[in-house]
N, C-alpha and C positions, 0 to 999 in steps of 0.2 A: 293475971295468973290464972291458968285453967283450974276450974273447980269440979269438973265432971265431964263425962262423955256420954254420947247416946249411941247404942249399938244397933246395927242394922237388924239384928234378930229381934230386938225389942220392938222396933217399928213394924216389922213383919207380923209379930204376935198381935199387936194392936189392930192391924188391918184384918188379920185372920179372925180375930174375936169380934169383928164388926164394930170395933171402937171408932169413934169419930176423932181423927187426928187433930181437928180444929178445936176440940174441947179438952185435949190432953195437955197438961202443962209440962214443960221441960223438966222441972224439978221432980215431977212424979215418975219419970222414966230414966232419969239421969243415973249413970253408973259412976264408978270411981274414976278419978282423973287418969289420963294416960301418963305413963312415965315420960320423963324428959331427959334428954342427953344433950350436952353441948356439942356443937358441930365438930369440935376438935377430937371428940371421943372416937376410939377405934370402932369400926363397923361391927366387929364381933360382939360388942356389948349390946348393940341394938338387936342382933340376932338372938342373944341370950334372953333378953327381955321378951321378945316375940315368942320364943319357945316356952317361956314361963306362962304363956296364956294371954298376954296382952295383945289386943287387936291392932295396936299401933304404938309408935314411939314418936314423941314430939322432938324435933330437932330445933334447938334453941341457940341463939347467940346473943350475948349481953342481955339475957332475960327476955328476949323477944322470940316468939315462936315463928320459925321460918318455914317449916314444912312438917309433914307427917310421913313416917316411913312405915310401911305395912309389909306383911309377908310376901305379897305378890311383887312389891317393889324389889325385894331382895332376890326373888326368883328371876325377874327380868335382868337385874344387875349381874347375877352370877352367870346367867345364860350368855349375856353379851361378853362378860369378862373371860369366858371359856373359849371364845373365838380369837383367832389371831388378830392383832391390832388392825391390820389392813382390812379385815372383814367386819369390824364393829360398826354399827350404825350409830352416828352421833345422836344424842338425846333420845335413846331408846332403852332407857333403864327404868321404865315404869313411870309413874306419875311423880316420883320424888325428884325435886330439883336438886336436893342435897346429894343424892346418889349420882345424878348426872355430873355434878361438880367433882365428886370423888373420882369418877371414871375419867374425867378430863385431866385430872392432876394426879399422876402416879405417886407423888409424895404423900397423898392423903389415904392411900390404900393400906 
């Protein structure tokens, strides 16, 4: 079970402040855990969580984390979904494998 996350901005701040990343413990920079949604949950719930300020949403099935969905994944997804089906590029929905599966199966949209 996830207990926390590390934000890119935190790592950038350490480097900017000339900190030594090899001497920084994960526990010292860990933020709150990312929210989790079952893969059967409607995509608009992930969107709501991302709008609420979360940097990602963990997609889980049977308690196992399968993927992470980020804002840019949704941008890629909506960009592809706005195209006619014949013009969509397979597996071009960002880095999220879960969104690629949603796009491939219209019943999951």
